C-alpha positions in Angstrom: -44.4 -53.0 -67.6 -45.1 -56.6 -68.7 -47.1 -57.5 -71.8 -49.7 -59.2 -69.5 -50.2 -56.0 -67.4 -50.2 -53.8 -70.5 -52.9 -56.0 -72.1 -55.0 -56.1 -69.0 -54.8 -52.3 -68.5 -55.6 -51.5 -72.2 -58.5 -54.0 -72.5 -59.9 -52.8 -69.1 -59.8 -49.2 -70.4 -61.7 -50.4 -73.5 -64.3 -52.1 -71.4 -64.8 -49.2 -69.0 -65.2 -46.7 -71.8 -67.9 -48.8 -73.5 -70.0 -49.1 -70.3 -71.7 -45.7 -70.7 -72.6 -46.4 -74.4 -76.3 -47.3 -73.6 -76.7 -44.4 -71.1 -75.6 -42.0 -73.9 -78.2 -43.5 -76.2 -80.8 -42.9 -73.5 -79.7 -39.3 -72.9 -79.3 -38.1 -76.5 -82.9 -36.8 -77.2 -83.3 -37.7 -80.9 -84.8 -40.6 -82.8 -82.8 -43.9 -82.6 -81.6 -43.8 -86.2 -80.2 -40.3 -85.7 -78.4 -41.4 -82.6 -76.8 -44.1 -84.8 -75.8 -41.6 -87.4 -74.1 -39.3 -84.9 -72.5 -42.3 -83.1 -71.1 -43.6 -86.3 -69.9 -40.2 -87.6 -68.2 -39.0 -84.4 -66.6 -42.3 -83.5 -65.5 -43.0 -87.1 -63.8 -39.6 -87.4 -62.0 -39.9 -84.1 -60.8 -43.5 -84.7 -59.7 -42.6 -88.3 -57.6 -39.8 -86.9 -55.9 -42.3 -84.6 -55.3 -44.9 -87.3 -53.9 -42.3 -89.7 -51.5 -41.0 -86.9 -50.3 -44.4 -85.8 -50.3 -46.7 -88.9 -50.9 -44.4 -91.8 -53.3 -44.4 -94.7 -51.7 -47.5 -96.2 -53.0 -49.6 -93.4 -56.6 -48.6 -94.4 -55.9 -49.4 -98.0 -54.4 -52.7 -97.0 -57.5 -53.6 -95.0 -59.7 -52.7 -97.9 -57.7 -55.0 -100.0 -58.1 -57.8 -97.7 -60.6 -59.8 -99.9 -64.3 -60.8 -99.5 -64.0 -61.6 -95.8 -62.7 -58.0 -95.2 -65.9 -56.7 -96.7 -68.0 -59.1 -94.7 -66.3 -57.7 -91.6 -66.9 -54.1 -92.9 -70.6 -54.7 -93.6 -71.2 -56.6 -90.3 -69.4 -54.0 -88.1 -71.4 -51.2 -89.9 -74.6 -53.0 -89.0 -73.9 -53.7 -85.4 -73.9 -50.0 -84.4 -77.3 -49.4 -86.0 -78.8 -52.6 -84.6 -77.4 -51.8 -81.1 -79.0 -48.4 -80.9 -82.3 -49.7 -82.1 -82.2 -52.6 -79.6 -81.5 -50.1 -76.7 -84.4 -48.0 -77.9 -86.8 -50.9 -77.9 -86.0 -52.8 -74.7 -84.3 -52.5 -71.5 -80.5 -51.9 -71.3 -80.1 -55.0 -69.1 -81.8 -57.2 -71.7 -79.6 -55.8 -74.4 -76.2 -56.2 -72.7 -77.1 -59.6 -71.3 -78.2 -60.9 -74.8 -75.2 -59.5 -76.5 -73.0 -61.2 -74.0 -73.9 -64.4 -75.8 -71.9 -63.4 -78.8 -69.1 -66.0 -78.2 -71.7 -68.7 -78.4 -72.7 -67.5 -81.9 -69.0 -67.2 -82.8 -68.4 -70.8 -81.9 -71.4 -71.9 -84.1 -70.2 -69.8 -87.0 -66.6 -71.1 -86.6 -68.0 -74.7 -86.6 -70.1 -74.0 -89.8 -67.9 -71.6 -91.6 -64.4 -72.7 -90.7 -64.9 -76.4 -89.8 -63.6 -76.0 -86.2 -64.6 -78.7 -83.8 -67.1 -77.9 -81.0 -65.8 -78.9 -77.6 -67.9 -80.5 -74.9 -67.3 -77.3 -72.8 -68.7 -75.1 -75.5 -71.7 -77.3 -75.9 -72.5 -77.2 -72.2 -71.9 -73.4 -72.3 -74.3 -73.0 -75.3 -77.1 -74.9 -73.5 -76.8 -72.8 -70.4 -76.5 -69.5 -72.3 -79.6 -70.2 -74.4 -81.5 -71.2 -71.2 -80.5 -67.8 -69.8 -81.6 -66.0 -73.0 -84.9 -67.8 -72.8 -85.5 -66.5 -69.2 -84.7 -63.0 -70.3 -87.0 -63.0 -73.3 -89.7 -64.7 -71.3 -89.6 -61.9 -68.8 -89.8 -59.1 -71.4 -93.6 -59.0 -71.2 -93.4 -58.7 -67.4 -90.8 -55.9 -67.2 -91.4 -52.2 -67.8 -89.5 -50.9 -70.9 -88.7 -54.4 -72.1 -90.0 -55.9 -75.3 -89.6 -59.0 -77.4 -88.9 -56.8 -80.5 -85.9 -55.1 -78.7 -84.7 -58.5 -77.4 -84.7 -60.0 -81.0 -82.7 -56.8 -82.2 -80.2 -57.5 -79.5 -79.9 -61.2 -80.7 -79.3 -59.9 -84.2 -76.5 -57.6 -82.7 -74.9 -60.6 -81.0 -75.1 -62.7 -84.3 -73.8 -60.0 -86.6 -71.0 -59.1 -84.3 -70.0 -62.8 -84.2 -70.1 -62.7 -88.1 -67.7 -59.8 -88.0 -65.3 -61.5 -85.7 -65.4 -64.7 -87.5 -64.7 -63.0 -90.8 -61.8 -61.1 -89.3 -60.2 -64.5 -88.2 -60.5 -65.5 -91.8 -58.3 -62.6 -92.8 -55.3 -63.5 -90.7 -52.7 -61.8 -92.7 -54.2 -58.3 -92.6 -55.2 -56.3 -89.5 -58.9 -55.3 -89.5 -58.3 -52.5 -87.0 -58.0 -49.8 -89.7 -61.4 -51.1 -91.0 -63.1 -50.0 -87.9 -63.4 -46.2 -88.7 -64.4 -47.1 -92.2 -67.3 -49.3 -90.8 -68.4 -46.5 -88.5 -68.4 -43.9 -91.3 -70.2 -46.3 -93.7 -73.0 -46.7 -91.2 -73.3 -43.0 -90.9 -73.3 -42.6 -94.6 -76.0 -45.2 -95.0 -78.2 -43.5 -92.4 -77.8 -40.0 -93.6 -80.7 -40.0 -96.1 -83.1 -41.1 -93.2 -81.9 -38.5 -90.7 -81.2 -35.4 -92.6 -82.2 -32.6 -91.8 -81.0 -33.4 -88.4 -83.0 -32.7 -85.3 -80.1 -32.3 -82.8 -80.3 -29.3 -80.6 -77.2 -27.3 -79.7 -77.5 -28.4 -76.1 -77.0 -32.0 -77.2 -73.7 -31.4 -79.1 -71.5 -32.0 -76.1 -73.3 -35.4 -75.4 -72.7 -36.5 -79.0 -69.0 -35.5 -78.9 -68.5 -37.2 -75.6 -70.3 -40.3 -76.8 -68.1 -40.5 -79.9 -65.0 -40.0 -77.7 -65.9 -42.8 -75.3 -66.7 -45.3 -78.1 -63.6 -44.2 -80.0 -61.3 -44.9 -77.0 -63.2 -48.2 -76.2 -62.7 -49.3 -79.9 -59.0 -48.7 -79.8 -58.5 -50.4 -76.3 -60.5 -53.5 -77.3 -58.5 -53.6 -80.6 -55.1 -53.3 -79.0 -55.5 -55.1 -75.6 -56.1 -58.6 -77.0 -52.7 -58.5 -78.6 -51.1 -59.0 -75.3 -53.3 -61.3 -73.3 -55.2 -64.6 -74.1 -58.7 -64.3 -75.6 -60.2 -66.0 -72.6 -59.0 -63.2 -70.4 -60.3 -60.6 -72.8 -63.7 -62.4 -72.9 -63.8 -62.3 -69.0 -63.0 -58.6 -68.9 -65.7 -57.8 -71.5 -68.3 -59.5 -69.3 -67.7 -56.6 -66.9 -69.5 -54.4 -69.4 -72.6 -56.6 -69.2 -72.6 -56.2 -65.4 -71.8 -52.5 -65.1 -73.9 -51.1 -68.0 -77.3 -51.9 -66.6 -76.2 -50.9 -63.2 -75.1 -47.5 -64.5 -78.4 -46.9 -66.3 -80.3 -48.2 -63.2 -78.4 -45.7 -61.0 -78.6 -42.7 -63.4 -82.1 -43.1 -64.8 -83.8 -45.5 -62.4 -84.3 -48.2 -65.1 -85.0 -51.3 -63.1 -83.7 -54.4 -65.1 -86.4 -56.6 -63.6 -86.1 -60.0 -61.9 -86.2 -62.1 -65.1 -83.3 -60.1 -66.7 -81.2 -60.4 -63.6 -81.8 -64.1 -63.3 -81.3 -64.8 -67.0 -78.4 -62.4 -67.2 -76.7 -64.2 -64.2 -77.1 -67.5 -66.0 -75.6 -66.2 -69.2 -72.7 -64.3 -67.4 -71.9 -67.3 -65.1 -71.9 -69.8 -67.9 -69.5 -67.7 -70.1 -67.4 -66.8 -67.1 -66.9 -70.4 -66.0 -66.2 -71.5 -69.5 -63.4 -69.0 -69.9 -62.1 -69.7 -66.5 -61.8 -73.4 -67.5 -59.8 -72.3 -70.6 -57.5 -70.1 -68.5 -56.9 -72.9 -66.0 -56.0 -75.4 -68.7 -53.5 -72.9 -70.3 -51.9 -71.8 -67.0 -48.2 -72.8 -66.9 -47.3 -75.5 -64.3 -44.8 -74.4 -61.6 -41.7 -76.5 -61.0 -40.8 -77.8 -57.5 -39.1 -74.5 -56.4 -42.2 -72.4 -57.5 -40.7 -71.1 -60.8 -42.9 -71.1 -63.9 -41.9 -74.0 -66.1 -40.5 -73.0 -69.6 
């Protein structure tokens, strides 16, 4: 199996397993902070077992010794899970996933401010289109049942904080941040424990919590490993599938209508990001020689 196909399959697995995340949050019948607690605890333990089995405890220690940016990554990743659950609890799933899809734009802004990277004309045009789409989504929150501006703002926070985490990870190039993922999940659960104990989870919900953790654990591993084999633009295009499939799944399972504004605004955001990444892929595609063989 080629590295390209391996990367596509692993990344696709990661994307497909994260699609039901919002649905699980809707189905687990406890307060949002308790959902975040169980999500962090179950996922953190499962991913920690994987990391210890594959790279050993030393990799976790190496990640923790990665310097200040490693801890920025840890804190940011711990916060995204909590913010995501709160966002889903306060607005429609469609609004949340479409807004979070804007994360590459925030990452580009942070890379410009934080790392001094130049902002391309392509990214500037993408940013304008994405923010226009976000404006349509938030404008329609008052018109759509189940949507709210508060939840939309929480989703924006998720997008921004996740971009902070990814930008911090890029600053720690010599150390893999993958072993830091289970630590981040467990830290979020630890921080939430004073607010959720004693727990209100009924026995009938245990299987949902375990399945939720399993799905997010598999997704975390897939999205951490897949990008090693394929270009980041291809990864970004595959991740956009989650923004399309997640609201459709919740719509089908629970009858949660995204609303016209979310669909139009989401289409603008997804289209802008998709076209932007396609441009990057086309520019990097190797040219064929006269007999059709890829040039070296």
